[in-house]
C-alpha positions as CSV (number, residue, x, y, z in Angstrom):
1,M,0.0,0.0,0.0
2,Q,1.4,3.4,-0.9
3,E,2.3,5.8,1.9
4,S,-0.4,8.3,0.8
5,S,-3.1,5.6,1.0
6,K,-1.9,4.6,4.4
7,R,-2.1,8.2,5.5
8,D,-5.5,8.7,4.1
9,R,-6.7,5.6,5.9
10,R,-5.2,6.8,9.2
11,D,-6.9,10.2,8.7
12,F,-10.2,8.5,7.9
13,L,-10.0,6.3,11.0
14,A,-9.0,9.2,13.2
15,A,-11.9,11.3,11.9
16,A,-14.3,8.4,12.3
17,S,-13.1,7.8,15.9
18,A,-13.6,11.5,16.7
19,S,-17.1,11.5,15.2
20,V,-18.1,8.5,17.4
21,A,-16.6,10.1,20.5
22,L,-18.5,13.4,19.8
23,A,-21.7,11.6,19.1
24,T,-21.4,9.6,22.2
25,S,-20.6,12.7,24.2
26,M,-23.6,14.5,22.7
27,R,-26.0,11.6,23.5
28,M,-24.7,11.4,27.1
29,V,-25.3,15.1,27.7
30,H,-28.5,15.8,25.7
31,S,-30.3,12.6,26.4
32,Q,-30.6,14.1,29.9
33,E,-33.2,16.6,28.7
34,P,-36.8,15.8,29.4
35,A,-38.2,13.9,26.5
36,S,-41.8,13.5,27.7
37,E,-44.5,16.1,26.9
38,N,-45.7,15.6,30.4
39,P,-42.4,15.6,32.4
40,Q,-42.4,14.5,36.0
41,R,-43.0,17.3,38.5
42,T,-39.8,18.0,40.4
43,V,-40.0,20.4,43.3
44,V,-36.7,22.2,44.3
45,G,-35.4,24.7,46.7
46,I,-32.3,27.0,46.3
47,M,-30.0,28.0,49.1
48,G,-28.1,31.2,48.4
49,F,-29.4,33.5,45.7
50,S,-26.3,35.1,44.3
51,R,-24.8,32.1,42.5
52,G,-28.2,30.5,43.1
53,R,-29.8,33.0,40.7
54,D,-27.8,31.6,37.8
55,L,-28.9,28.1,38.7
56,A,-32.5,29.2,38.9
57,E,-32.3,30.6,35.4
58,E,-31.4,27.2,34.1
59,L,-34.1,25.4,36.3
60,L,-36.8,27.7,35.0
61,K,-36.2,26.4,31.5
62,I,-36.8,22.8,32.4
63,P,-40.4,21.6,32.0
64,G,-41.9,20.2,35.1
65,V,-39.4,21.8,37.5
66,E,-41.0,24.0,40.2
67,I,-38.8,26.3,42.4
68,K,-40.8,26.4,45.6
69,T,-38.4,27.9,48.1
70,I,-35.6,30.5,48.1
71,C,-33.5,30.1,51.3
72,E,-31.4,33.2,51.8
73,T,-30.1,34.9,54.9
74,D,-30.1,38.3,53.1
75,R,-33.7,39.5,52.9
76,L,-32.9,41.7,49.9
77,R,-31.6,38.7,47.9
78,G,-34.4,36.5,49.2
79,E,-37.1,38.9,48.1
80,S,-35.3,39.4,44.7
81,G,-35.4,35.7,44.2
82,V,-39.2,35.5,44.9
83,R,-39.8,38.3,42.4
84,R,-37.7,36.6,39.7
85,I,-39.6,33.3,40.1
86,A,-42.9,35.2,40.0
87,E,-41.8,36.9,36.7
88,A,-41.3,33.5,35.2
89,G,-44.8,32.4,36.2
90,G,-43.9,30.5,39.4
91,K,-44.7,31.1,43.1
92,A,-41.7,30.7,45.4
93,T,-41.6,31.6,49.1
94,W,-38.6,33.0,50.9
95,E,-37.1,31.2,54.0
96,V,-34.2,32.5,56.0
97,D,-33.4,29.1,57.7
98,I,-32.4,26.0,55.7
99,R,-34.1,23.8,58.3
100,S,-37.5,25.1,57.3
101,M,-36.8,24.2,53.7
102,L,-35.5,20.8,54.5
103,D,-38.6,20.1,56.7
104,D,-40.8,20.6,53.6
105,K,-41.8,17.1,52.5
106,E,-42.9,18.4,49.1
107,I,-39.3,19.4,48.1
108,D,-37.5,16.7,46.2
109,A,-34.1,18.3,45.9
110,F,-32.3,21.4,46.8
111,F,-29.4,23.4,45.4
112,C,-26.7,24.7,47.8
113,A,-25.2,27.9,46.4
114,A,-24.3,29.3,49.8
115,P,-20.7,30.2,50.9
116,N,-18.1,27.4,51.2
117,H,-18.5,27.0,54.9
118,W,-22.1,25.9,54.3
119,H,-21.4,23.4,51.4
120,G,-20.6,20.3,53.4
121,P,-23.0,20.8,56.3
122,A,-25.9,21.7,54.1
123,A,-25.3,18.7,51.8
124,I,-25.2,16.4,54.9
125,L,-28.3,17.9,56.3
126,G,-30.0,17.5,53.0
127,C,-29.1,13.8,52.7
128,N,-30.3,13.3,56.3
129,A,-33.6,14.9,55.4
130,G,-34.0,12.6,52.4
131,K,-33.4,15.2,49.8
132,H,-31.4,15.0,46.6
133,V,-28.6,17.6,46.7
134,Y,-26.8,19.7,44.1
135,V,-23.9,21.4,45.9
136,E,-21.7,24.1,44.3
137,K,-18.0,23.8,44.1
138,P,-15.8,23.4,46.0
139,A,-17.6,20.4,47.4
140,C,-16.7,21.3,51.0
141,H,-14.7,23.6,53.2
142,N,-12.3,21.0,54.5
143,P,-11.3,17.4,53.8
144,Q,-13.2,15.8,56.7
145,E,-16.5,17.3,55.4
146,G,-15.8,15.7,52.0
147,E,-15.5,12.3,53.6
148,W,-18.7,12.9,55.6
149,M,-20.6,14.0,52.5
150,V,-19.6,10.8,50.7
151,Q,-20.9,8.7,53.6
152,A,-24.1,10.7,53.9
153,A,-24.8,10.2,50.2
154,Q,-24.2,6.5,50.5
155,R,-26.4,6.1,53.5
156,S,-29.3,8.0,52.0
157,G,-29.0,6.6,48.4
158,K,-29.8,10.1,47.1
159,C,-28.3,11.9,44.2
160,V,-25.6,14.3,45.3
161,Q,-24.0,16.3,42.4
162,V,-21.1,18.7,42.7
163,G,-21.0,21.8,40.6
164,N,-17.9,21.1,38.5
165,Q,-20.0,22.0,35.4
166,R,-17.4,21.1,32.8
167,R,-18.1,17.4,33.4
168,S,-21.2,18.1,31.4
169,S,-19.7,20.3,28.7
170,V,-19.9,18.7,25.2
171,G,-16.5,20.1,24.2
172,C,-14.8,19.1,27.4
173,R,-16.3,15.6,27.3
174,N,-15.1,15.1,23.7
175,A,-11.6,16.4,24.5
176,I,-11.3,14.1,27.5
177,A,-12.6,11.1,25.5
178,K,-9.9,11.7,23.0
179,L,-7.2,11.7,25.7
180,H,-8.5,8.4,27.1
181,Q,-8.5,7.0,23.5
182,G,-4.8,7.8,23.3
183,V,-4.7,10.7,20.9
184,I,-1.5,12.0,22.5
185,G,-0.2,8.7,23.8
186,K,0.2,8.1,27.6
187,V,-0.7,11.3,29.4
188,Y,1.7,12.0,32.3
189,L,1.3,15.7,33.0
190,A,-1.6,18.1,33.3
191,R,-1.4,21.8,34.0
192,A,-4.1,24.1,35.3
193,F,-4.1,27.9,35.1
194,F,-6.4,30.5,36.5
195,Q,-5.9,34.3,36.6
196,R,-8.2,37.1,37.7
197,M,-7.7,40.7,38.9
198,R,-8.7,40.8,42.5
199,G,-8.5,44.3,44.0
200,P,-7.8,45.2,47.6
201,I,-10.5,44.9,50.3
202,G,-9.0,47.3,52.9
203,T,-9.1,46.8,56.6
204,E,-12.2,46.9,58.8
205,V,-13.1,46.7,62.4
206,D,-15.9,44.7,64.0
207,S,-19.3,46.3,63.4
208,V,-23.0,45.7,63.5
209,P,-24.5,43.6,60.6
210,P,-27.0,45.4,58.3
211,E,-30.7,45.0,59.2
212,H,-31.5,43.0,56.1
213,L,-28.9,40.2,56.9
214,D,-29.4,37.4,59.5
215,Y,-25.7,37.2,60.3
216,D,-26.1,34.4,62.8
217,L,-27.7,32.1,60.2
218,W,-25.2,33.3,57.5
219,Q,-22.5,31.9,59.8
220,G,-24.5,28.8,60.4
221,P,-22.2,25.8,61.3
222,A,-19.0,27.9,61.6
223,P,-17.8,29.1,65.0
224,R,-18.9,32.6,65.6
225,R,-17.0,35.7,64.6
226,A,-17.9,39.3,64.7
227,F,-19.3,40.9,61.5
228,R,-17.0,42.9,59.3
229,K,-18.1,44.7,56.2
230,N,-15.3,43.5,54.0
231,V,-16.2,39.9,54.5
232,V,-19.9,39.6,53.5
233,H,-20.8,39.0,50.8
234,Y,-18.1,37.9,48.4
235,N,-14.8,38.5,50.1
236,W,-15.3,35.6,52.6
237,H,-13.5,33.6,49.9
238,W,-10.2,35.2,51.0
239,F,-10.5,34.3,54.7
240,W,-9.7,30.7,55.9
241,H,-12.5,30.7,58.4
242,W,-15.1,30.9,55.6
243,G,-13.4,30.1,52.3
244,N,-10.5,28.3,50.5
245,G,-8.8,31.1,48.5
246,E,-8.7,31.2,44.7
247,L,-7.5,27.6,44.6
248,G,-10.8,26.4,46.1
249,N,-12.9,29.1,44.5
250,N,-12.0,28.8,40.8
251,G,-8.9,26.6,40.7
252,V,-11.0,23.5,41.4
253,H,-12.6,23.8,37.9
254,P,-9.4,23.2,35.8
255,L,-8.0,20.8,38.5
256,D,-11.1,18.7,38.1
257,L,-10.4,18.5,34.3
258,C,-6.8,17.6,35.0
259,R,-7.7,14.8,37.4
260,W,-10.3,13.5,34.9
261,G,-7.9,13.6,32.0
262,L,-5.1,11.8,33.8
263,Q,-7.6,9.3,35.3
264,V,-6.2,9.6,38.8
265,D,-7.9,9.8,42.2
266,Y,-5.7,10.7,45.1
267,P,-2.1,12.1,45.0
268,T,0.9,10.8,46.9
269,R,2.7,14.1,47.4
270,T,1.7,17.8,47.4
271,V,4.1,20.8,47.3
272,S,3.0,24.4,47.4
273,S,4.7,27.8,46.8
274,G,3.2,31.3,47.0
275,G,1.8,33.9,49.2
276,R,0.3,37.4,49.4
277,Y,2.5,39.7,47.4
278,R,0.5,42.6,46.2
279,Y,-2.0,44.2,48.8
280,S,-1.6,44.7,52.5
281,D,-5.1,44.4,53.8
282,D,-7.3,41.9,55.6
283,Q,-7.1,39.1,53.0
284,E,-5.4,35.9,54.3
285,T,-5.3,33.5,51.3
286,P,-2.5,33.6,48.6
287,D,-2.8,36.0,45.6
288,T,0.0,34.1,43.9
289,H,0.0,30.3,44.2
290,Q,1.7,27.4,42.6
291,V,1.0,23.8,43.6
292,A,2.2,20.4,42.3
293,W,0.6,17.0,43.0
294,E,2.3,13.7,42.2
295,F,0.4,10.5,41.6
296,E,1.3,6.8,41.2
297,G,2.1,5.7,37.7
298,G,4.4,8.6,36.9
299,K,1.7,11.3,36.6
300,Q,1.6,14.9,37.9
301,I,-0.7,17.9,38.0
302,H,0.6,21.5,38.2
303,Y,-1.5,24.6,39.2
304,E,-0.7,28.3,38.7
305,G,-3.1,30.8,40.1
306,L,-2.7,34.6,40.0
307,S,-5.2,37.0,41.6
308,T,-3.2,40.1,40.5
309,T,-3.5,40.2,36.7
310,K,-6.0,39.8,33.8
311,R,-3.1,38.6,31.5
312,P,-3.6,34.8,30.7
313,N,-0.6,32.8,31.9
314,G,-1.6,29.7,30.0
315,P,-4.6,27.9,28.6
316,F,-7.3,26.8,31.0
317,V,-5.8,23.3,31.1
318,S,-3.1,21.6,29.1
319,F,-2.1,17.9,28.9
320,V,1.3,16.5,27.9
321,G,1.6,12.9,26.6
322,Y,4.3,10.8,25.0
323,D,3.1,11.6,21.5
324,G,1.9,15.2,21.8
325,S,-0.2,17.6,23.8
326,L,-3.8,18.9,24.1
327,E,-4.8,22.4,25.2
328,L,-8.4,22.8,26.5
329,D,-10.1,26.2,27.1
330,A,-12.7,27.0,29.7
331,D,-15.6,26.7,27.2
332,G,-14.8,23.3,25.7
333,G,-12.6,24.4,22.7
334,Y,-9.4,22.5,22.3
335,Q,-6.3,22.1,20.2
336,I,-4.2,18.9,19.7
337,F,-0.5,19.0,18.8
338,D,1.7,16.1,17.7
339,A,5.2,15.4,19.2
340,D,6.7,18.0,16.8
341,N,4.3,20.7,18.1
342,K,2.4,20.6,14.8
343,L,-1.4,21.4,15.2
344,V,-3.2,18.3,14.0
345,E,-6.7,19.0,15.2
346,S,-8.8,21.8,16.7
347,A,-12.4,22.2,17.9
348,P,-14.3,25.5,18.5
349,K,-15.7,26.5,21.9
350,T,-19.1,25.0,22.8
351,D,-20.0,26.0,26.4
352,W,-18.8,25.5,29.9
353,G,-21.6,23.0,30.7
354,Q,-23.8,24.7,33.3
355,R,-27.1,24.1,31.4
356,D,-26.4,20.4,30.8
357,H,-25.0,19.9,34.3
358,V,-28.3,21.1,35.9
359,H,-30.3,19.0,33.4
360,N,-28.2,16.0,34.2
361,F,-28.9,16.4,37.9
362,I,-32.7,16.8,37.4
363,E,-32.9,13.7,35.2
364,A,-30.9,11.7,37.8
365,V,-33.3,12.9,40.5
366,R,-36.3,11.9,38.4
367,G,-34.9,8.4,37.9
368,N,-33.7,8.3,41.6
369,D,-30.4,7.1,40.1
370,P,-27.1,8.5,41.4
371,S,-25.2,6.4,38.8
372,R,-26.5,8.9,36.1
373,L,-24.7,11.9,37.7
374,N,-21.8,13.4,35.7
375,Q,-20.1,14.6,38.9
376,P,-21.2,12.5,41.9
377,V,-20.0,13.5,45.3
378,L,-17.1,11.1,45.6
379,S,-15.5,12.5,42.4
380,G,-16.3,16.0,43.5
381,H,-14.6,15.3,46.9
382,Q,-11.5,13.9,45.2
383,S,-11.1,17.0,43.0
384,T,-11.8,19.4,46.0
385,L,-9.3,17.5,48.1
386,L,-6.5,18.6,45.7
387,C,-7.3,22.2,46.7
388,H,-7.4,21.3,50.4
389,L,-4.0,19.5,50.2
390,G,-2.5,22.5,48.3
391,N,-3.8,24.9,51.0
392,I,-2.6,22.6,53.8
393,A,0.9,22.5,52.2
394,H,0.9,26.3,51.9
395,R,-0.3,26.9,55.4
396,T,2.1,24.5,57.1
397,G,5.1,25.0,54.8
398,Q,5.4,21.2,54.5
399,V,5.5,18.7,51.7
400,I,2.3,16.7,52.3
401,L,2.5,12.9,51.7
402,T,-0.8,11.1,51.3
403,D,-2.2,7.6,50.9
404,S,-3.0,7.1,47.2
405,R,-6.0,4.9,48.2
406,T,-7.7,7.3,50.6
407,G,-6.1,10.7,50.2
408,R,-5.4,10.9,53.9
409,V,-2.2,12.5,55.2
410,K,0.6,10.1,56.1
411,P,2.2,10.6,59.5
412,E,5.7,10.5,58.0
413,S,5.1,13.7,56.2
414,M,5.1,15.6,59.5
415,L,8.5,16.8,60.7
416,D,7.5,17.3,64.3
417,G,4.6,17.2,66.7
418,K,3.7,20.8,66.1
419,S,3.3,20.1,62.3
420,S,1.2,17.1,62.9
421,E,-1.1,19.0,65.2
422,L,-1.4,21.9,62.6
423,V,-2.3,19.5,59.8
424,A,-4.9,17.7,62.0
425,G,-6.5,21.1,62.7
426,L,-6.7,21.9,59.0
427,W,-8.1,18.5,58.0
428,R,-11.3,19.4,59.8
429,R,-12.7,22.4,61.6
430,E,-14.6,23.1,64.8
431,Y,-18.4,23.7,64.5
432,D,-21.0,25.7,66.3
433,P,-22.3,23.0,68.7
434,R,-26.0,23.5,67.6
435,W,-25.3,22.7,64.0
436,E,-22.8,19.9,64.7
437,K,-25.5,18.1,66.6
438,L,-27.9,18.5,63.7
439,M,-25.4,17.2,61.2
440,G,-25.1,14.0,63.2
441,V,-21.5,13.4,62.3
442,D,-18.9,11.6,64.3
443,G,-16.9,14.6,65.6
C-alpha cells in the first residue's frame, strides 16, 4: 500500500473515531433533557441567591421543575429571588433558615449555592432529610467534610451532584474522551491555570450587621466571629474561616479536568509555593499560588493561580503525553498538537456545561439514580481534596505525603509534633455545637 493511501486511511479512522466520540458525548449530555410532553413534576429549593440566581435561570427552562423555596439569609436577595420566580410564572416563598426548607416534605431536591463553609454541612443535612442535593464547588470547606458527605450520600441513596459543570460540557467531554483513547499517547502531566484581577478589600473593624442580613444564620455551622463589612458578601473567599482562597474558588474547575484527563484519584505528594504579594489588607489567602501534586504511575498535576492580573498565563488546562499535547479552554474548545508541536486538530468552543449539568442532575433525580450523575459527590470530593491539600501544604510550609487509596495525610510527612497538630487542625474544623449536633457526624 502506498504511503499516501496509508495516511488517508489513518486520517479517515481518526476522523471516524472523533465522530463516534463526539456523538457519544452529545448523547450522554443531551439525552438528559426531558423527552416527555408531560415531564415528572420536580420540586426544588435553592439555598443562596447570588450564585443560586444563575442556577435558577437554568431550572426555569426545564419543563416540570418547580422552584418552591428560596433560602437566603439576606432579605434583599431573598425577596429578589421570589420576584424573579414570579416573573417566570412561578410562586416561590422566601425562607431564611435551611431547616424550614428541609422540613418541607414536598421538596424533592435542593441546590446549595451558599458560601463554602455551608457546602458540606448543608449537603449532609439535605441527605439526612431525604433530599437530593446539588452542591456548588468546592464540594466542601475541609477534607473531613468531604468524607462525611460521601458517607451521607451512600447512607441516603440520594443523588448528590457537585457543581464542576465542565463534566457536562460537550466540548470538554469530547476532549477528555480523545485523551482516554490515546490521541497524544500516555498522558503524564496536566497543567491548570487561573488568573483574575482581585483588588484590595481594605481593613475593617468589627461592626453591626446590616438590618437585612441574618448574620447568625449566615455563619450557620461555623464558629462565631464578629461581623466585618469587607467579608460579607463575596470577600469571605479570602478568609480561611469561611473560604478556600482562589485555589478552592476557581482553581477547582481546571483541576477537576486535570484529574479527569489523567484518570487519577488521590495524590501521593503535594508541594506548594506562593503567598500574598500585592496588597496589605485583611485578606489571608494567597494571591500568587503554585501547587504540584504527584500520583502513582508517573503522573503529575501543576496549578498556577494569579489574583493580580488579567493577563492569561496559559490555557485553562493543558495535557502532555508521550506523543503530543492537548490544550483545552474553559468553554470546551481544544487544540491537539503532535510530538513535533504541529497542530493536528482543533475544535471550537461549545459551552462550559452549566445548562447540561443542571439537566443531568434533574434527570438523575427523576430516575432516583445516582449512577447517572456526571459529577457524583465522591469524584467532586476527590477534586476538591487537591485544593485542600494544596492549601494545607501552603499553610504548614510542609511537603504533604498522602495515601493514594484514601487521600489521607501520612504521619511520616510531619517533621514534628507541632506540624502534625497543625495538619490535623486543617483536615477538619470546629463547628457551632448547635449545627454539629444536627449534622449527626462523628466529631
